[in-house]
C-alpha angles and dihedrals in degrees: 000000000000128000129196119326090019095286121144113258088229129051122235092275096044094267116143121239132222118274121242122264093039132124128237116240139060102240117134090253094049091046094055094039091056091043093060095031092241094193088063088071087087088072102069109006093077088054091053086057089048087057089052092049092048090053091047090074087064106030140026120268127209129193087241090061092050090049092052091047091056091046092050093047093046092048095048092047091047091052094046095049094043092049090049091054090048095050093043098043094114093045091048090053091056098045112086089213094055106028090100092064117120101260096046090049092047093241091121120028125223088244093054090049092050090051090049092053092052095048094046092047088053090050089051093053091045091052091049090051090054091056106051144306093267093054090048093049092050096043096089089050093051093044092048091051096052092046092045089061091074092069100045096082086069095063114013138049088210093072086116090069091050089053090046093052090048089060090039086066089070100074091042090051089049091051096047092044089066102030097040091207142057111271133231120272086045095207096066096089091038091056089050093050091049090049091056091041092054092044094050095041090050096054091039089058089054092048090051091060089084092059097044097113095041093049091052092047095050098037096248116148129237139138093256091050093048102040106021129246100287096051091041090059088051090053091049090052092048091051091052092051085054090050092059091046093051091048090055090050091049092050092053092052102036110020114010093184136130091242093058091050091049088051091052090051090052092049090052094050091048092049091052088052091047090057091050088061098056128064124175090239097039120053093162092115097039092113091056092047094044107039109015100041096040091047090053092047094056098040093044095049091046091048093050093049092044096048093050091050091054094049097045 
């Protein structure tokens, strides 16, 4: 079984190797940063900022608001990732690709992880309360959804969409943090959430290709395990086409500007390139497709939308 960059998920003597997007070192910061895959923050945090920018056309934004949005997003993501590692600790210990994660290695205990989930969930709710009443009221729903994802791999192949919608909450939260109410037309934030959902689900399907055999052997559910590698890649492509379509719809409703449309065009072009990097029988460039390209997509789109807002 091969891991990112075509490497075997086990060394020559059966020893597991480190996952991609992890830092070297054993300091407390490095330990927890690797535990929650801190580099993956670049996927959804820029879209939370996009939500803030979209709302700024209709309401005033303060730096305090932006700070609490970042805190809320960071805390929710920390809670979700930590909970996922806690729920999946036995599965991770069996998978050659993930057995070097912190709980299987004994670097972080289940008790420490559970405490971290509780603390970060509390910080998320506190941050929501500092934004407005609507954000506070919706915070348990958002938190419940992102925690629920960790169980979906046990019973549905569409867990990728649950994960995607969990990250799709980010731009909606960013919008509501500033606006304080649902906009008109109502489907603007929904389209933006579905755009992020389709994008994340698509690249998560690609990422799950490397665990196809393991998932089938252990009874875990995923699109690759259910449909095979070839059809899974087709599903990922279809989801990314939907992503571009939903981004266009969101732009019409929330920010009908030239910059937004330029950003959508850039996202579409980068997604086409991402799919040129991954082939069902060759995962040697999966790291580039998964981390580098998707990080560029989110940061570039956010930058284009943000720059236009500052110059108009």
